[in-house]
C-alpha positions as CSV (number, residue, x, y, z in Angstrom):
1,M,0.2,-0.1,0.1
2,R,1.5,3.5,-0.9
3,G,-1.4,5.3,0.5
4,I,-0.9,5.9,4.4
5,L,-3.8,7.6,5.1
6,K,-6.3,4.6,5.3
7,S,-6.2,0.9,5.8
8,D,-5.9,-2.0,2.9
9,E,-9.6,-2.9,4.2
10,Y,-10.7,0.5,2.9
11,F,-8.7,0.1,-0.3
12,A,-9.6,-3.2,-0.8
13,E,-13.5,-2.3,-0.5
14,K,-13.1,0.9,-2.7
15,L,-11.7,-1.1,-5.4
16,S,-14.7,-3.4,-5.2
17,K,-17.1,-0.8,-5.2
18,S,-15.1,0.7,-8.2
19,D,-15.7,-2.8,-9.9
20,E,-19.1,-2.4,-9.9
21,E,-19.3,0.9,-10.8
22,V,-17.7,0.2,-14.2
23,A,-19.6,-2.5,-14.6
24,H,-22.5,-0.5,-14.2
25,Y,-22.0,2.3,-16.2
26,E,-20.4,0.6,-19.0
27,E,-23.2,-1.2,-19.5
28,L,-25.8,1.5,-19.2
29,V,-23.9,3.7,-21.4
30,A,-23.8,1.3,-23.8
31,K,-27.5,0.1,-23.8
32,V,-28.5,4.1,-23.8
33,C,-25.8,4.6,-27.0
34,A,-27.2,1.8,-28.8
35,A,-31.1,3.2,-28.6
36,R,-30.3,6.9,-28.7
37,G,-27.0,7.4,-30.7
38,E,-23.7,8.8,-29.3
39,N,-24.8,12.5,-29.4
40,D,-27.7,11.9,-26.7
41,R,-27.6,14.1,-24.0
42,G,-27.8,11.3,-21.5
43,V,-25.0,9.3,-23.4
44,Q,-22.7,12.3,-23.1
45,N,-23.2,12.9,-19.5
46,G,-22.6,8.9,-19.1
47,Y,-18.9,9.4,-20.8
48,G,-18.5,12.2,-18.1
49,I,-19.0,10.0,-15.4
50,L,-17.0,7.0,-17.0
51,A,-14.2,9.5,-17.4
52,S,-14.4,10.6,-13.6
53,I,-14.4,7.0,-12.5
54,Y,-11.5,5.9,-14.4
55,Q,-9.5,9.1,-13.4
56,N,-10.2,8.0,-9.6
57,R,-9.7,4.6,-10.4
58,I,-6.0,5.5,-11.4
59,N,-5.2,6.8,-8.3
60,L,-7.5,4.2,-6.0
61,I,-5.0,1.5,-7.8
62,Y,-1.7,3.1,-7.7
63,T,-2.3,4.4,-3.6
64,S,-3.7,0.5,-2.9
65,G,-0.6,-0.9,-4.5
66,I,-2.9,-3.8,-5.6
67,R,-3.5,-4.9,-9.3
68,D,-0.7,-2.2,-10.6
69,D,-1.0,-4.0,-14.0
70,E,-4.6,-2.7,-14.5
71,I,-3.2,1.0,-14.7
72,K,-2.3,1.2,-18.0
73,E,-5.6,-0.6,-19.2
74,T,-7.6,1.6,-16.8
75,Y,-5.9,4.8,-18.5
76,I,-6.5,3.7,-22.0
77,S,-10.2,3.5,-20.9
78,L,-10.5,6.9,-19.8
79,L,-8.9,8.3,-22.5
80,R,-11.7,6.8,-24.4
81,Y,-14.3,8.8,-22.4
82,Y,-12.1,11.8,-21.5
83,V,-11.7,12.6,-25.4
84,K,-15.4,12.4,-26.4
85,T,-16.1,15.1,-23.8
86,W,-13.1,17.3,-23.3
87,E,-14.0,21.2,-23.8
88,P,-12.0,24.1,-23.4
89,D,-13.5,25.2,-20.4
90,N,-13.0,21.8,-18.6
91,S,-10.9,21.4,-15.5
92,Y,-7.2,22.3,-16.1
93,F,-5.9,20.0,-13.5
94,E,-7.7,17.3,-14.9
95,L,-6.1,17.9,-18.4
96,I,-2.5,18.3,-17.0
97,K,-2.9,15.0,-15.2
98,V,-4.0,12.9,-18.3
99,F,-1.2,14.3,-20.4
100,S,1.2,13.6,-17.2
101,L,0.1,10.0,-17.1
102,A,0.6,9.3,-20.9
103,I,4.2,10.1,-20.2
104,L,4.4,8.1,-17.4
105,L,2.6,5.2,-18.8
106,N,5.0,5.5,-22.1
107,I,1.8,6.7,-24.2
108,D,2.6,9.1,-27.2
109,S,0.5,10.5,-30.0
110,K,0.5,7.0,-32.0
111,N,-2.5,6.4,-29.9
112,E,-5.8,7.4,-31.7
113,D,-7.5,8.9,-28.5
114,V,-4.2,11.0,-27.4
115,A,-3.8,12.2,-31.1
116,A,-7.5,13.3,-31.1
117,L,-7.3,14.9,-27.9
118,I,-4.2,16.8,-28.9
119,R,-6.5,17.7,-32.2
120,L,-8.9,19.2,-30.5
121,L,-7.0,21.7,-28.2
122,R,-5.1,22.8,-31.3
123,E,-8.8,23.2,-32.9
124,A,-9.4,25.2,-29.9
125,D,-6.5,27.3,-30.1
126,Y,-5.7,25.9,-26.6
127,H,-1.9,26.8,-25.5
128,D,-0.5,26.7,-21.7
129,Y,3.1,26.2,-21.2
130,L,2.8,23.0,-19.0
131,V,0.4,21.4,-21.4
132,D,2.8,22.2,-24.5
133,F,5.7,21.6,-22.3
134,L,4.1,17.8,-21.9
135,L,3.0,17.4,-25.2
136,S,6.3,18.2,-26.7
137,F,7.4,14.8,-25.1
138,I,4.1,13.2,-26.2
139,D,4.4,14.1,-29.8
140,K,7.3,15.0,-31.6
141,K,5.4,17.4,-33.7
142,C,4.2,19.4,-30.9
143,S,7.1,22.0,-31.0
144,E,5.5,25.0,-29.8
145,N,6.5,26.5,-26.6
146,Y,3.7,29.0,-25.1
147,P,5.5,31.0,-22.7
148,D,2.8,31.5,-20.1
149,F,0.2,29.6,-17.8
150,K,-3.6,29.7,-19.1
151,W,-4.3,30.0,-15.6
152,S,-2.4,31.6,-12.4
153,N,-1.6,30.6,-9.3
154,T,-1.1,26.8,-10.3
155,Y,2.1,25.3,-11.7
156,E,4.3,28.6,-12.5
157,S,7.1,27.2,-10.0
158,L,7.4,24.1,-12.2
159,K,8.9,26.6,-15.1
160,D,11.9,27.1,-13.0
161,V,12.2,23.1,-13.0
162,E,13.3,22.7,-16.8
163,S,15.3,25.8,-17.1
164,E,17.9,24.7,-13.7
165,N,20.5,22.1,-14.2
166,K,19.5,18.9,-12.9
167,E,20.6,19.1,-9.3
168,N,18.9,22.3,-8.7
169,A,15.7,21.2,-10.7
170,I,15.3,18.2,-8.5
171,A,15.7,20.8,-5.5
172,L,13.1,22.8,-7.0
173,L,10.7,20.1,-7.3
174,K,11.2,18.8,-3.8
175,S,10.4,22.1,-2.7
176,Y,7.2,22.3,-5.2
177,L,6.1,19.1,-3.7
178,D,6.5,19.6,0.1
179,N,5.5,23.2,0.0
180,Q,3.0,24.1,-2.8
181,W,1.6,20.9,-4.4
182,Y,-1.2,20.2,-2.1
183,D,-2.3,23.7,-1.2
184,I,-2.4,24.5,-5.0
185,H,-5.2,22.0,-5.2
186,K,-7.5,23.2,-2.4
187,E,-10.0,23.9,-4.7
188,C,-10.4,20.7,-5.9
189,A,-13.2,18.4,-4.8
190,W,-10.6,15.5,-3.6
191,H,-9.0,17.9,-1.3
192,D,-8.8,16.9,2.2
193,S,-11.1,13.8,1.5
194,H,-8.9,11.6,3.5
195,K,-10.9,13.7,6.6
196,S,-14.1,12.9,5.3
197,T,-16.8,10.3,6.9
198,K,-17.5,9.5,3.6
199,T,-15.3,6.9,1.6
200,T,-14.2,9.7,-0.9
201,Y,-10.1,9.1,-0.6
202,Y,-8.6,8.0,-3.5
203,G,-5.0,8.8,-2.9
204,Y,-3.0,12.1,-3.7
205,W,-0.2,12.3,-6.2
206,S,1.2,14.7,-8.2
207,F,1.7,13.0,-11.4
208,E,2.9,16.1,-13.3
209,S,5.8,16.3,-10.9
210,G,6.6,12.4,-12.0
211,A,6.1,13.4,-15.9
212,L,8.7,16.2,-15.6
213,A,11.1,14.3,-13.6
214,K,10.9,11.5,-16.0
215,A,10.7,13.7,-19.1
216,L,14.2,15.8,-18.3
217,E,15.8,12.3,-16.8
218,L,16.5,13.8,-13.5
219,D,17.9,11.8,-10.3
220,D,14.7,11.4,-8.2
221,S,16.1,9.2,-5.5
222,S,15.7,12.1,-3.0
223,L,12.0,11.9,-4.0
224,K,11.2,8.4,-3.2
225,E,9.8,8.7,0.2
226,Q,7.6,11.8,-0.6
227,L,4.1,12.0,0.3
228,Y,2.6,12.9,-3.0
229,Y,5.4,11.7,-5.7
230,P,4.4,8.8,-7.7
231,Y,8.0,7.0,-7.5
232,D,7.3,3.7,-8.6
233,L,5.2,5.0,-11.5
234,V,8.2,7.1,-12.9
235,H,10.2,4.2,-12.8
236,R,7.7,1.9,-14.1
237,G,9.3,0.0,-17.1
238,D,7.8,-0.5,-20.5
239,D,4.7,-2.9,-21.2
């Protein structure tokens, strides 16, 4: 177990419920889609629900340390629904998570859903420093380097990580994780979920930090025990 804030029993129960959720909504959405077509509002809502379920499921699998072999498969399922529902005003944090996971799971623009998502961003003229930086490692054709962040008070400090030498870069990344990452996400629904009486905690992971460390080939050994750093995912071998 990588998450220290809940018990093994908690995660086992959450995984079981997640299995049931996936089966239920996959079947329901397929039936409604067959009856009404993919453009039906209910189907689109169902796609959004499934994208959310699969996002949470990735966190849950990784945090529990159980069934790690399902992470990539779960991500592929997430992509399938995420690309169907993405719009420019959707969550910026989720978009960063999706592209960060692509790097961590060795998935590039040869994947048709990743390629479709990139096309949607370009059609919407959607640019952001961190998005473009991540895309440059996912698709070699994405060479644009947008200088600004779309949203202030988010990931600005990560810009210095790229510009520093590798020793300083890892120190800056550690400072970001230790002092900034959790607070940056205080408006997210999952923030402080481990304190809730409801079973809404899936684990806290800075996937973007892992993606940067992997992309920049940083020595991240000093981050191995950091609370939010997905060290094992960074060092996952190619499937």
